[in-house]
N, C-alpha and C positions, 0 to 999 in steps of 0.2 A: 507598566512599567517593568523592564527587564533587569533582573539581578545578575550582575557578572562577578563571579568570583576569580581573583587574580591570585595566583601562586606566586608568592615574591621570589623564591629560590627554588632551583632544581638543578641537577647535574647528572650526567649520563656519560657512559663510555662506548663508543663505536669503532671497533678496532684500536687504533691509536690515538683516535681524535677524542678529546674530552671536551663536552658542552655544558656551559654554565651559564644558568639564566638567572639574572636578577632584574627583578620587575619585568618589564617588556623587552629586554634586550638579552640576546643571545649571544654569547662570545665562544668560539672554537679554537681549541690549541690542540696541535700535533704533539703529542708527549714524546714520540720518537726524535724529535728534533728541537724541541724548547729547552729552554735553559731550566734545569729542575732544581729545587731547594726544598728544604722542610724547616718549619719553625714552630714554636709553641706560641700560642695567642693568649696572652694574659686576660683579655677581654673576655675570652671564653671559659676561664678557668683551667688554663693550661692545655686546651686542646691542640694536639698536633695537627698542623696543616701541611698539605702538599700545595707547593707553590710553583707554577709553569709560567714562564716568560717566554712567549715566543719573539717579542721584539721589545724594545724600551718602552713604548706605549702601551702596550697590553700585559695584563698580568691576572691568571686565573689561579683562584684559592679554593682548595676542596679540604673541609674538615674530615680527617681520617680516623682520628681516636678522640674520645671523650664523651659528652653527653650522648651523642648519635653516632656511636662507632660504626664504621662499615664492617660487614661481615667478612670472615676469611677469604671467601671466593672473590670479592672484590677488590681486595687488598692485592691479592695476588694477581688479578686481572690488570690492575693499575702498573704494578710491577712490570709485568710483561709487556704493558704498551710502551712504558718508558725505556726499556732496553731491547727493545724489538728491532732497530735498525741501526743501533750503536754499537761501536766497537771500543772496549774499555781502553781508557787511556792512562791508566795506572790505579793504584790501589786508593788513591784520593779522589778519583772521578766521582763528582757530585751526584750525577744522575745515577750511578751504578749504588753508591752509597745510600741514597734515599729508597731506590728500589729494593736493596738487602734490608733496610730497616722496615720497609713496607711487608716484606715477606716474613720478617722476624714477627711483626705484631700478628700476622695471620696465623702464626702457631699456637 
């Protein structure tokens, strides 16, 4: 009898692409073109989440702060991926606001 261990969650960054694996399904989102937002997740004790929505049917969430906080280098890499090919549309441009917040968390 073969035992198979299934890792239910994983996330990784490849350039501007964020991959999220939940159970056996992997979703990819290009952070440089997706709608970007951030929120606190009360179910996880106030963990800050990065929310990337490439289209209305798909949403990828990544915990960035909380019990399993990401290291500074990874926060900066996420911020760089978000702003890679974007032009700032003003001081309230959500993608740049989230990227700036990630960079602040990295300090």
